[in-house]
All heavy atoms as an XYZ file, in Angstrom:
693
protein
N       0.694   -134.210    117.443
C       1.694   -133.240    117.078
C       2.336   -133.689    115.760
O       2.748   -134.831    115.613
C       2.755   -133.139    118.166
C       3.894   -132.249    117.784
S       5.078   -131.894    119.094
C       5.712   -133.484    119.492
N       2.424   -132.781    114.806
C       3.028   -133.077    113.513
C       4.509   -132.719    113.539
O       4.910   -131.707    114.096
C       2.329   -132.290    112.420
N       5.313   -133.562    112.933
C       6.744   -133.288    112.816
C       7.005   -132.803    111.398
O       6.575   -133.435    110.431
C       7.580   -134.543    113.118
C       7.357   -134.947    114.572
C       9.050   -134.288    112.836
C       8.041   -136.220    114.970
N       7.695   -131.693    111.285
C       7.991   -131.117    109.977
C       9.487   -131.100    109.743
O      10.269   -130.982    110.673
C       7.453   -129.685    109.891
C       5.963   -129.627    109.991
C       5.479   -128.226    109.865
N       4.035   -128.203    109.977
C       3.322   -127.115    110.065
N       3.910   -125.948    110.051
N       2.025   -127.179    110.155
N       9.859   -131.206    108.478
C      11.258   -131.105    108.094
C      11.357   -130.159    106.910
O      10.599   -130.270    105.952
C      11.824   -132.467    107.690
C      13.159   -132.371    107.002
C      14.310   -132.125    107.734
C      13.258   -132.502    105.634
C      15.547   -132.016    107.105
C      14.488   -132.398    104.994
C      15.632   -132.150    105.739
N      12.282   -129.213    106.961
C      12.511   -128.288    105.850
C      13.945   -127.790    105.936
O      14.404   -127.390    106.994
C      11.543   -127.113    105.918
C      11.699   -126.171    104.752
C      10.719   -125.002    104.884
N      11.168   -123.897    104.089
C      12.045   -122.972    104.453
N      12.574   -123.012    105.653
N      12.398   -122.015    103.655
N      14.644   -127.823    104.822
C      16.004   -127.306    104.739
C      16.128   -126.518    103.442
O      15.611   -126.926    102.407
C      17.015   -128.464    104.757
C      18.449   -128.039    104.736
C      18.838   -127.309    105.995
C      20.300   -126.898    105.925
N      20.678   -125.991    106.973
N      16.805   -125.376    103.520
C      16.941   -124.498    102.368
C      18.422   -124.250    102.100
O      19.199   -124.020    103.027
C      16.219   -123.182    102.672
O      16.264   -122.334    101.566
N      18.812   -124.322    100.820
C      20.197   -124.103    100.414
C      20.261   -122.973     99.405
O      19.531   -122.985     98.415
C      20.774   -125.361     99.754
C      20.720   -126.580    100.611
C      19.677   -127.484    100.489
C      21.710   -126.825    101.547
C      19.620   -128.613    101.273
C      21.661   -127.957    102.337
C      20.615   -128.850    102.204
N      21.156   -122.022     99.628
C      21.355   -120.932     98.684
C      22.288   -121.429     97.588
O      23.402   -121.865     97.873
C      21.958   -119.724     99.394
C      22.149   -118.529     98.516
C      22.695   -117.362     99.327
C      22.927   -116.163     98.443
N      23.489   -115.040     99.204
N      21.855   -121.383     96.318
C      22.686   -121.859     95.216
C      23.244   -120.714     94.372
O      24.215   -120.902     93.649
C      21.919   -122.863     94.320
C      21.613   -124.122     95.099
C      20.669   -122.256     93.756
N      22.637   -119.543     94.448
C      23.090   -118.344     93.742
C      22.370   -117.162     94.382
O      21.394   -117.350     95.116
C      22.758   -118.439     92.258
N      22.828   -115.949     94.124
C      22.107   -114.796     94.679
C      20.646   -114.779     94.204
O      20.378   -114.806     93.003
C      22.877   -113.594     94.122
C      24.236   -114.116     93.829
C      24.034   -115.545     93.406
N      19.744   -114.821     95.136
C      18.320   -114.794     94.818
C      17.715   -116.127     94.441
O      16.554   -116.198     94.074
N      18.483   -117.224     94.524
C      17.974   -118.554     94.165
C      18.249   -119.525     95.302
O      19.372   -119.649     95.765
C      18.637   -119.081     92.871
C      18.094   -120.454     92.514
C      18.444   -118.112     91.724
N      17.190   -120.205     95.751
C      17.320   -121.178     96.836
C      16.663   -122.488     96.418
O      15.657   -122.487     95.728
C      16.636   -120.666     98.103
C      17.227   -119.376     98.619
C      16.612   -118.966     99.935
N      17.141   -119.695    101.057
C      18.330   -119.480    101.613
N      19.115   -118.574    101.135
N      18.710   -120.173    102.650
N      17.235   -123.592     96.885
C      16.633   -124.910     96.719
C      16.122   -125.318     98.085
O      16.848   -125.274     99.076
C      17.653   -125.938     96.177
C      17.056   -127.331     96.181
C      18.104   -125.550     94.786
N      14.860   -125.683     98.146
C      14.209   -126.056     99.402
C      13.918   -127.555     99.383
O      13.406   -128.072     98.397
C      12.897   -125.284     99.567
C      13.102   -123.805     99.353
O      13.826   -123.159    100.075
N      12.477   -123.271     98.307
N      14.242   -128.238    100.479
C      13.999   -129.673    100.598
C      13.131   -129.893    101.826
O      13.408   -129.358    102.899
C      15.328   -130.450    100.755
C      15.069   -131.940    100.852
C      16.275   -130.136     99.615
N      12.062   -130.668    101.650
C      11.180   -130.974    102.777
C      10.724   -132.419    102.673
O      11.081   -133.128    101.728
C       9.962   -130.044    102.787
O       9.089   -130.369    101.735
N       9.920   -132.831    103.630
C       9.381   -134.179    103.634
C       8.584   -134.463    102.361
O       8.592   -135.562    101.840
C       8.450   -134.331    104.843
C       8.772   -135.468    105.726
C       7.983   -135.545    107.007
C       6.657   -134.876    107.044
N       5.903   -135.117    108.263
N       7.916   -133.452    101.843
C       7.037   -133.649    100.689
C       7.738   -133.476     99.350
O       7.119   -133.670     98.313
C       5.849   -132.697    100.777
O       6.301   -131.362    100.770
N       9.018   -133.092     99.327
C       9.729   -132.974     98.061
C      10.645   -131.768     98.007
O      10.997   -131.179     99.022
N      11.028   -131.405     96.777
C      11.933   -130.283     96.560
C      11.221   -129.165     95.812
O      10.276   -129.405     95.072
C      13.143   -130.720     95.731
C      14.094   -131.638     96.456
S      15.484   -132.150     95.444
C      16.216   -130.619     94.977
N      11.724   -127.932     96.002
C      11.221   -126.796     95.250
C      12.353   -125.795     95.092
O      13.404   -125.920     95.712
C      10.030   -126.146     95.960
O      10.446   -125.515     97.152
N      12.125   -124.812     94.234
C      13.101   -123.758     93.993
C      12.433   -122.417     94.219
O      11.331   -122.178     93.728
C      13.629   -123.828     92.547
O      14.173   -125.121     92.329
C      14.696   -122.790     92.302
N      13.089   -121.537     94.963
C      12.589   -120.192     95.212
C      13.492   -119.194     94.500
O      14.714   -119.278     94.604
C      12.563   -119.872     96.707
O      11.653   -120.717     97.364
N      12.873   -118.256     93.796
C      13.605   -117.222     93.076
C      13.080   -115.872     93.540
O      11.868   -115.639     93.536
C      13.411   -117.366     91.560
C      13.857   -118.760     91.106
C      14.153   -116.277     90.805
C      13.430   -119.125     89.718
N      13.968   -114.994     93.947
C      13.563   -113.665     94.389
C      14.281   -113.278     95.655
O      15.272   -113.885     96.050
N      13.781   -112.245     96.288
C      14.361   -111.776     97.533
C      13.242   -111.344     98.458
O      12.076   -111.478     98.120
C      15.342   -110.645     97.268
C      14.741   -109.501     96.454
C      15.761   -108.531     95.970
N      16.302   -107.759     97.076
C      17.021   -106.688     96.942
N      17.319   -106.236     95.755
N      17.472   -106.034     97.978
N      13.616   -110.831     99.617
C      12.595   -110.402    100.559
C      11.674   -109.401     99.871
O      12.130   -108.462     99.232
C      13.237   -109.745    101.776
C      13.964   -110.701    102.672
C      14.534   -109.987    103.866
C      15.301   -110.942    104.745
N      15.881   -110.282    105.899
N      10.401   -109.620     99.998
C       9.430   -108.712     99.405
C       8.729   -109.278     98.190
O       7.557   -109.033     97.985
N       9.439   -110.071     97.377
C       8.820   -110.638     96.180
C       9.534   -111.938     95.819
O      10.708   -111.936     95.470
C       8.905   -109.648     95.025
C       8.090   -109.961     93.784
C       6.600   -110.099     94.139
C       8.260   -108.862     92.752
N       8.826   -113.073     95.936
C       9.422   -114.384     95.710
C       8.500   -115.241     94.862
O       7.283   -115.196     95.004
C       9.667   -115.103     97.051
O      10.470   -114.278     97.881
C      10.360   -116.434     96.865
N       9.100   -116.038     93.987
C       8.376   -117.028     93.199
C       8.928   -118.396     93.576
O      10.142   -118.594     93.592
C       8.573   -116.791     91.692
O       8.101   -115.488     91.381
C       7.800   -117.806     90.875
N       8.043   -119.341     93.899
C       8.449   -120.677     94.296
C       7.895   -121.670     93.287
O       6.699   -121.668     92.994
C       7.923   -120.995     95.702
C       8.367   -122.356     96.156
O       7.742   -123.356     95.833
N       9.459   -122.391     96.894
N       8.768   -122.511     92.748
C       8.391   -123.526     91.766
C       8.473   -124.890     92.420
O       9.542   -125.273     92.898
C       9.342   -123.460     90.569
C       9.552   -122.077     89.968
C      10.744   -122.069     89.039
C       8.305   -121.618     89.266
N       7.352   -125.620     92.457
C       7.328   -126.942     93.085
C       6.399   -127.865     92.310
O       5.796   -127.460     91.319
C       6.858   -126.835     94.539
O       5.488   -126.537     94.589
N       6.269   -129.100     92.794
C       5.399   -130.052     92.116
C       3.923   -129.647     92.207
O       3.119   -130.059     91.384
C       5.602   -131.456     92.684
C       5.166   -131.633     94.113
C       5.418   -133.054     94.580
C       4.965   -133.227     96.017
N       5.204   -134.584     96.490
N       3.575   -128.828     93.182
C       2.198   -128.354     93.315
C       1.863   -127.270     92.300
O       0.715   -127.080     91.949
C       1.961   -127.802     94.714
C       1.982   -128.837     95.799
C       1.699   -128.204     97.144
C       1.721   -129.221     98.250
N       1.438   -128.609     99.550
N       2.893   -126.525     91.869
C       2.675   -125.440     90.930
C       3.611   -124.283     91.232
O       4.647   -124.455     91.875
N       3.230   -123.107     90.794
C       4.031   -121.907     91.008
C       3.320   -121.008     92.004
O       2.155   -120.667     91.824
C       4.228   -121.152     89.682
O       4.853   -122.038     88.754
C       5.082   -119.921     89.868
N       4.024   -120.630     93.064
C       3.453   -119.744     94.077
C       4.195   -118.416     94.033
O       5.422   -118.369     94.100
C       3.580   -120.352     95.475
C       3.018   -119.440     96.568
C       3.056   -120.094     97.928
N       2.221   -121.281     97.984
C       0.910   -121.274     98.196
N       0.275   -120.127     98.348
N       0.236   -122.400     98.258
N       3.440   -117.331     93.903
C       4.002   -115.986     93.912
C       3.619   -115.344     95.242
O       2.441   -115.324     95.608
C       3.465   -115.144     92.733
C       4.030   -113.737     92.778
C       3.789   -115.813     91.417
N       4.624   -114.844     95.969
C       4.393   -114.221     97.263
C       4.968   -112.815     97.251
O       6.114   -112.620     96.864
C       5.050   -115.033     98.397
O       4.558   -116.373     98.342
C       4.751   -114.435     99.760
N       4.161   -111.854     97.637
C       4.604   -110.464     97.747
C       4.363   -110.019     99.174
O       3.318   -110.312     99.763
C       3.822   -109.574     96.784
N       5.331   -109.302     99.738
C       5.191   -108.849    101.108
C       5.983   -107.587    101.357
O       6.797   -107.173    100.529
N       5.743   -106.986    102.481
C       6.495   -105.812    102.898
C       7.433   -106.285    104.007
O       6.981   -106.612    105.102
C       5.565   -104.690    103.395
C       4.581   -104.313    102.286
C       6.384   -103.478    103.828
C       3.496   -103.360    102.721
N       8.751   -106.359    103.699
C       9.708   -106.891    104.672
C       9.661   -106.157    106.010
O       9.527   -104.938    106.059
C      11.056   -106.689    103.983
C      10.736   -106.674    102.530
C       9.398   -105.995    102.446
N       9.748   -106.926    107.068
C       9.778   -106.365    108.408
C       8.418   -106.115    109.025
O       8.319   -105.816    110.205
N       7.356   -106.258    108.237
C       6.020   -105.978    108.757
C       5.226   -107.238    109.063
O       4.252   -107.194    109.806
C       5.199   -105.144    107.766
O       4.962   -105.916    106.580
C       5.894   -103.851    107.415
N       5.598   -108.354    108.434
C       4.824   -109.579    108.581
C       3.619   -109.613    107.668
O       2.844   -110.557    107.671
N       3.449   -108.595    106.823
C       2.314   -108.495    105.909
C       2.706   -109.052    104.552
O       3.686   -108.604    103.945
C       1.884   -107.035    105.773
C       0.676   -106.745    104.899
C      -0.558   -107.423    105.455
C       0.461   -105.251    104.801
N       1.966   -110.060    104.075
C       2.248   -110.629    102.763
C       0.987   -111.237    102.185
O       0.011   -111.487    102.890
C       3.344   -111.686    102.848
O       2.897   -112.802    103.581
N       1.022   -111.471    100.876
C      -0.075   -112.136    100.182
C       0.540   -113.153     99.246
O       1.642   -112.957     98.725
C      -0.906   -111.127     99.413
N      -0.163   -114.259     99.018
C       0.378   -115.347     98.231
C      -0.704   -115.904     97.318
O      -1.879   -115.948     97.678
C       0.882   -116.430     99.187
O       1.465   -117.470     98.477
N      -0.290   -116.343     96.119
C      -1.231   -116.936     95.168
C      -0.569   -118.141     94.533
O       0.585   -118.072     94.102
C      -1.589   -115.904     94.097
C      -2.444   -116.400     92.974
C      -3.868   -116.618     93.395
C      -4.703   -117.017     92.179
N      -5.974   -117.543     92.540
N      -1.271   -119.282     94.483
C      -0.759   -120.511     93.889
C      -1.383   -120.704     92.520
O      -2.604   -120.629     92.361
C      -1.075   -121.720     94.773
C      -0.664   -123.082     94.220
C       0.853   -123.180     94.120
C      -1.210   -124.197     95.091
N      -0.535   -120.950     91.520
C      -0.975   -121.319     90.180
C      -0.692   -122.800     90.019
O       0.446   -123.192     89.785
C      -0.209   -120.519     89.119
C      -0.464   -119.039     89.218
C       0.394   -118.221     89.936
C      -1.572   -118.474     88.612
C       0.160   -116.863     90.042
C      -1.812   -117.113     88.712
C      -0.951   -116.320     89.422
O      -1.191   -114.982     89.524
N      -1.717   -123.651     90.152
C      -1.483   -125.096     90.127
C      -0.996   -125.571     88.760
O      -1.335   -124.997     87.732
C      -2.837   -125.707     90.454
C      -3.786   -124.601     90.630
C      -3.096   -123.317     90.368
N      -0.196   -126.655     88.763
C       0.219   -127.303     87.523
C      -1.006   -127.887     86.850
O      -2.026   -128.152     87.494
C       1.216   -128.427     87.814
C       2.547   -127.899     88.271
O       2.933   -126.787     87.939
N       3.246   -128.696     89.042
N      -0.900   -128.152     85.564
C      -2.009   -128.750     84.822
C      -2.390   -130.109     85.415
O      -3.558   -130.481     85.426
C      -1.638   -128.908     83.359
N      -1.399   -130.842     85.943
C      -1.670   -132.158     86.518
C      -2.144   -132.071     87.965
O      -2.469   -133.072     88.568
C      -0.400   -133.015     86.458
O       0.612   -132.409     87.232
N      -2.200   -130.874     88.540
C      -2.543   -130.715     89.951
C      -3.587   -129.609     90.125
O      -3.397   -128.695     90.879
C      -1.273   -130.399     90.761
C      -1.495   -130.509     92.242
O      -2.540   -130.981     92.690
N      -0.537   -130.070     93.023
N      -4.693   -129.700     89.443
C      -5.725   -128.664     89.516
C      -6.453   -128.637     90.859
O      -7.181   -127.729     91.158
C      -6.758   -128.840     88.393
C      -6.197   -128.519     87.032
C      -5.862   -127.055     86.939
C      -5.366   -126.708     85.556
N      -4.978   -125.348     85.398
N      -6.239   -129.650     91.702
C      -6.888   -129.693     93.008
C      -6.219   -128.770     94.012
O      -6.786   -128.447     95.036
C      -6.869   -131.122     93.566
C      -7.658   -132.110     92.730
C      -9.147   -131.808     92.756
O      -9.669   -131.351     93.762
N      -9.815   -132.048     91.646
N      -4.979   -128.337     93.738
C      -4.255   -127.469     94.677
C      -4.980   -126.139     94.810
O      -5.551   -125.630     93.861
C      -2.828   -127.245     94.191
N      -4.938   -125.587     95.988
C      -5.612   -124.329     96.244
C      -4.633   -123.291     96.740
O      -3.644   -123.606     97.375
C      -6.713   -124.515     97.290
C      -7.840   -125.396     96.810
C      -8.954   -125.488     97.826
O      -9.048   -124.590     98.679
O      -9.705   -126.452     97.770
N      -4.933   -122.029     96.462
C      -4.116   -120.926     96.952
C      -4.551   -120.539     98.351
O      -5.064   -121.352     99.113
N      -4.392   -119.278     98.673
C      -4.723   -118.800    100.006
C      -6.177   -118.354    100.115
O      -6.573   -117.780    101.104
C      -3.819   -117.620    100.367
O      -3.992   -116.611     99.373
C      -2.372   -118.037    100.434
N      -6.966   -118.589     99.058
C      -8.358   -118.187     99.114
C      -8.574   -116.754     98.664
O      -9.651   -116.214     98.806
N      -7.546   -116.143     98.090
C      -7.710   -114.772     97.632
C      -8.620   -114.704     96.413
O      -9.384   -113.776     96.256
C      -6.347   -114.156     97.287
C      -5.430   -113.881     98.457
C      -4.078   -113.422     97.937
C      -6.015   -112.842     99.368
N      -8.498   -115.698     95.518
C      -9.293   -115.687     94.306
C      -8.992   -114.455     93.474
O      -8.018   -113.754     93.673
N      -9.820   -114.171     92.504
C      -9.601   -113.014     91.633
C      -9.712   -111.712     92.412
O      -8.971   -110.778     92.169
C     -10.609   -113.030     90.487
C     -10.454   -111.857     89.565
C      -9.392   -111.813     88.672
C     -11.334   -110.803     89.615
C      -9.233   -110.733     87.831
C     -11.172   -109.720     88.782
C     -10.125   -109.687     87.880
N     -10.604   -111.657     93.379
C     -10.821   -110.431     94.137
C      -9.650   -110.028     95.008
O      -9.546   -108.892     95.433
N      -8.718   -110.947     95.263
C      -7.570   -110.638     96.100
C      -6.382   -110.069     95.346
O      -5.424   -109.607     95.948
N      -6.424   -110.080     94.010
C      -5.290   -109.606     93.237
C      -4.942   -108.152     93.466
O      -3.758   -107.805     93.473
C      -5.470   -109.906     91.755
C      -4.882   -111.242     91.478
C      -5.561   -112.373     91.181
C      -3.517   -111.617     91.556
N      -4.699   -113.425     91.063
C      -3.423   -112.978     91.288
C      -2.337   -110.934     91.839
C      -2.228   -113.672     91.284
C      -1.141   -111.624     91.825
C      -1.095   -112.971     91.552
N      -5.889   -107.256     93.671
C      -5.479   -105.880     93.982
C      -4.603   -105.802     95.227
O      -3.665   -105.002     95.280
C      -6.806   -105.152     94.200
C      -7.775   -105.919     93.367
C      -7.327   -107.355     93.472
N      -4.845   -106.663     96.205
C      -4.025   -106.680     97.424
C      -2.621   -107.162     97.093
O      -1.629   -106.568     97.527
C      -4.671   -107.586     98.496
C      -6.004   -107.001     98.939
C      -3.734   -107.781     99.682
C      -6.836   -107.924     99.785
N      -2.510   -108.238     96.295
C      -1.206   -108.765     95.917
C      -0.421   -107.715     95.135
O       0.762   -107.489     95.385
C      -1.349   -110.063     95.085
C      -0.002   -110.514     94.542
C      -1.989   -111.157     95.914
N      -1.073   -107.045     94.195
C      -0.407   -106.021     93.390
C       0.032   -104.857     94.268
O       1.157   -104.364     94.147
C      -1.323   -105.553     92.241
C      -1.500   -106.698     91.239
C      -0.753   -104.314     91.563
C      -2.571   -106.463     90.210
N      -0.824   -104.411     95.168
C      -0.483   -103.310     96.060
C       0.723   -103.669     96.932
O       1.662   -102.877     97.073
C      -1.677   -102.940     96.944
C      -1.424   -101.866     97.994
C      -1.099   -100.536     97.316
C      -2.624   -101.713     98.902
N       0.718   -104.851     97.495
C       1.838   -105.270     98.347
C       3.107   -105.414     97.510
O       4.179   -105.008     97.939
C       1.495   -106.568     99.102
C       0.414   -106.274    100.143
C       2.728   -107.160     99.766
C      -0.106   -107.478    100.863
N       3.003   -105.971     96.289
C       4.175   -106.125     95.430
C       4.778   -104.776     95.069
O       5.994   -104.579     95.151
C       3.814   -106.897     94.170
N       3.946   -103.820     94.688
C       4.433   -102.482     94.321
C       5.071   -101.812     95.530
O       6.148   -101.207     95.430
C       3.291   -101.624     93.742
C       3.700   -100.173     93.611
C       2.860   -102.176     92.397
N       4.450   -101.925     96.684
C       4.997   -101.339     97.904
C       6.327   -101.988     98.268
O       7.279   -101.302     98.647
C       4.001   -101.501     99.068
O       2.748   -100.932     98.677
C       4.501   -100.813    100.319
N       6.415   -103.321     98.135
C       7.655   -104.033     98.458
C       8.781   -103.616     97.522
O       9.911   -103.370     97.964
C       7.431   -105.542     98.383
N       8.493   -103.519     96.224
C       9.520   -103.111     95.266
C       9.971   -101.688     95.544
O      11.169   -101.390     95.547
C       9.004   -103.264     93.817
C       9.940   -102.611     92.825
C       8.821   -104.745     93.488
N       9.030   -100.786     95.813
C       9.379    -99.400     96.129
C      10.229    -99.342     97.393
O      11.222    -98.609     97.446
C       8.112    -98.563     96.299
N       9.880   -100.117     98.388
C      10.649   -100.138     99.650
C      12.063   -100.631     99.397
O      13.021   -100.065     99.906
C       9.933   -101.043    100.649
C      10.573   -101.094    101.994
C      10.418   -100.207    103.014
C      11.477   -102.092    102.468
N      11.173   -100.603    104.085
C      11.829   -101.756    103.777
C      12.004   -103.243    101.901
C      12.693   -102.527    104.535
C      12.868   -104.004    102.668
C      13.201   -103.647    103.970
N      12.206   -101.692     98.560
C      13.528   -102.226     98.262
C      14.367   -101.230     97.461
O      15.571   -101.081     97.701
C      13.404   -103.546     97.490
C      12.855   -104.719     98.300
C      12.529   -105.882     97.390
C      13.851   -105.140     99.373
N      13.763   -100.531     96.513
C      14.485    -99.549     95.707
C      14.921    -98.377     96.560
O      16.072    -97.928     96.478
C      13.614    -99.065     94.520
C      14.210    -97.854     93.854
C      13.423   -100.201     93.522
N      14.051    -97.877     97.409
C      14.396    -96.736     98.252
C      15.435    -97.098     99.303
O      16.218    -96.257     99.724
C      13.142    -96.181     98.935
C      12.138    -95.521     97.990
C      10.869    -95.150     98.745
C      12.740    -94.290     97.325
N      15.442    -98.354     99.713
C      16.375    -98.821    100.733
C      17.793    -98.970    100.193
O      18.759    -98.836    100.903
C      15.890   -100.149    101.290
C      16.653   -100.629    102.479
C      15.946   -101.794    103.113
N      16.766   -102.286    104.198
C      17.122   -103.538    104.335
N      16.732   -104.431    103.478
N      17.876   -103.903    105.340
N      17.910    -99.261     98.887
C      19.232    -99.493     98.268
C      20.031    -98.229     98.137
O      19.616    -97.166     97.983
C      19.065   -100.093     96.884
O      18.354   -101.295     96.969
């Protein structure tokens, strides 16, 4: 059994600092569209809030080319774009 540790602190509207066993990262965004900056690289996640449906892509740092995303590759980008557009539209219509 693996033990995990993660704590998140809100520092400003739409900005969070995340602390875990493996280090720190910063998340910028809100439900539906988030960018996370960490030592592994930049991860962009788009989702439709309340559905559990999301897609994520990791852009590794130059010093960390071994990091991998979710396996979407280039062919998965239409899904990420579709989910991002749907999430933004849902957030705009909800406001």
